[in-house]
C-alpha positions as CSV (number, residue, x, y, z in Angstrom):
1,M,144.1,123.1,-16.7
2,K,145.8,122.9,-13.3
3,F,145.5,125.6,-10.6
4,V,147.5,126.2,-7.5
5,L,146.2,127.4,-4.1
6,N,148.4,128.8,-1.3
7,R,146.6,126.8,1.4
8,N,144.8,123.4,1.9
9,K,141.2,123.8,1.0
10,I,138.3,121.8,-0.5
11,I,136.2,123.9,-2.9
12,V,132.7,122.8,-3.4
13,S,131.4,124.4,-6.6
14,L,127.9,125.6,-7.3
15,Q,127.6,122.7,-9.8
16,G,128.2,120.1,-7.1
17,H,131.8,119.3,-7.8
18,A,134.4,119.2,-5.0
19,I,138.0,119.9,-5.7
20,E,140.6,119.3,-3.0
21,F,143.6,121.6,-3.1
22,K,146.8,120.9,-1.2
23,K,149.0,123.9,-0.5
24,G,151.3,124.6,-3.5
25,E,150.3,121.5,-5.4
26,P,148.9,121.9,-9.0
27,T,145.4,120.4,-9.1
28,H,143.3,119.7,-12.2
29,V,140.2,121.9,-12.5
30,P,137.5,121.3,-15.2
31,H,137.0,124.3,-17.5
32,A,133.5,125.0,-16.2
33,L,134.9,125.7,-12.7
34,W,137.8,128.0,-13.5
35,A,136.0,131.2,-12.5
36,E,134.9,129.6,-9.2
37,V,138.4,128.5,-8.1
38,Q,139.9,131.8,-9.2
39,A,137.3,133.6,-7.1
40,V,138.8,131.9,-3.9
41,G,142.3,132.7,-4.9
42,A,143.6,129.8,-7.0
43,L,146.1,130.7,-9.7
44,P,146.5,128.9,-13.0
45,E,149.7,126.9,-13.3
46,D,150.1,128.0,-16.9
47,E,148.8,131.1,-18.6
48,L,145.1,131.1,-19.4
49,P,144.3,130.7,-23.1
50,E,144.0,134.0,-24.9
51,E,140.2,133.6,-25.5
52,I,139.6,133.0,-21.8
53,R,141.7,136.0,-20.7
54,T,140.0,138.4,-23.0
55,A,136.5,137.0,-22.4
56,S,136.9,137.2,-18.6
57,K,138.2,140.7,-18.4
58,E,136.3,143.0,-16.1
59,P,134.4,145.7,-18.0
60,L,135.9,149.1,-17.6
61,D,132.8,151.1,-18.3
62,P,130.9,151.6,-15.0
63,I,127.5,151.4,-16.6
64,E,128.3,148.2,-18.4
65,R,129.9,146.8,-15.2
66,K,126.8,147.7,-13.1
67,G,124.5,146.1,-15.7
68,L,126.5,142.8,-15.6
69,I,126.5,142.7,-11.9
70,F,122.7,143.5,-11.7
71,A,122.1,140.7,-14.3
72,A,124.1,138.3,-12.1
73,F,122.0,139.4,-9.1
74,E,118.8,138.8,-11.1
75,Q,119.9,135.3,-12.1
76,L,120.9,134.3,-8.6
77,V,117.5,135.5,-7.3
78,L,115.7,133.6,-10.0
79,D,117.7,130.5,-9.4
80,A,116.9,130.8,-5.6
81,K,119.6,128.5,-4.4
82,R,120.3,128.9,-0.7
83,E,124.1,128.2,-1.2
84,S,124.4,131.2,-3.5
85,F,123.7,133.6,-0.6
86,T,125.3,134.4,2.7
87,G,123.4,134.0,6.0
88,T,122.5,137.7,5.8
89,G,121.0,137.3,2.3
90,V,123.8,138.8,0.3
91,P,125.1,136.9,-2.8
92,H,128.3,134.9,-2.2
93,A,131.3,136.3,-4.0
94,K,132.0,132.9,-5.7
95,A,128.4,132.6,-6.9
96,L,128.7,136.1,-8.5
97,A,132.1,135.3,-10.0
98,A,130.6,132.1,-11.6
99,Q,127.8,134.2,-13.1
100,M,129.9,137.1,-14.3
101,G,133.4,135.7,-15.1
102,F,135.1,138.3,-12.9
103,I,135.5,139.0,-9.2
104,I,134.2,142.0,-7.3
105,D,135.1,143.0,-3.8
106,N,132.6,142.8,-1.0
107,K,132.3,146.5,-0.6
108,E,131.2,147.0,-4.2
109,R,128.9,143.9,-4.0
110,D,127.2,145.2,-0.8
111,A,126.6,148.7,-2.2
112,L,125.2,147.4,-5.5
113,W,123.1,144.8,-3.8
114,A,121.4,147.5,-1.7
115,E,120.8,149.5,-4.9
116,F,119.5,146.4,-6.7
117,Q,117.0,145.7,-3.9
118,L,115.8,149.3,-3.8
119,A,115.3,149.2,-7.6
120,D,113.5,145.9,-7.4
121,K,111.1,147.2,-4.7
122,A,110.4,150.3,-6.8
123,E,109.1,148.3,-9.7
């Protein structure tokens, strides 16, 4: 499927692929990288297939949402890849999006990351 980005940018995925976007030009993106390119603002040229749209919807239940985000945090910590974290030690938004299939804003990420770290120390 092709995606369009509103600026020139090279996106290097967590899987080692690099995709060069030119402003406004549709660019082919492998299926495994759809969530990552969408996390940085790329839009699909055509509508996403129905099974992808329904599978990648954000959970509405706050408890389920928090559980999925904590599971993504856990996986990123276990994987221990430096590129999955910012310089301050917080998970990158695109690394989280690749794990969860949906995007969260930095404010929510930071609040839940602090809670995750406290829960981890308590155990």
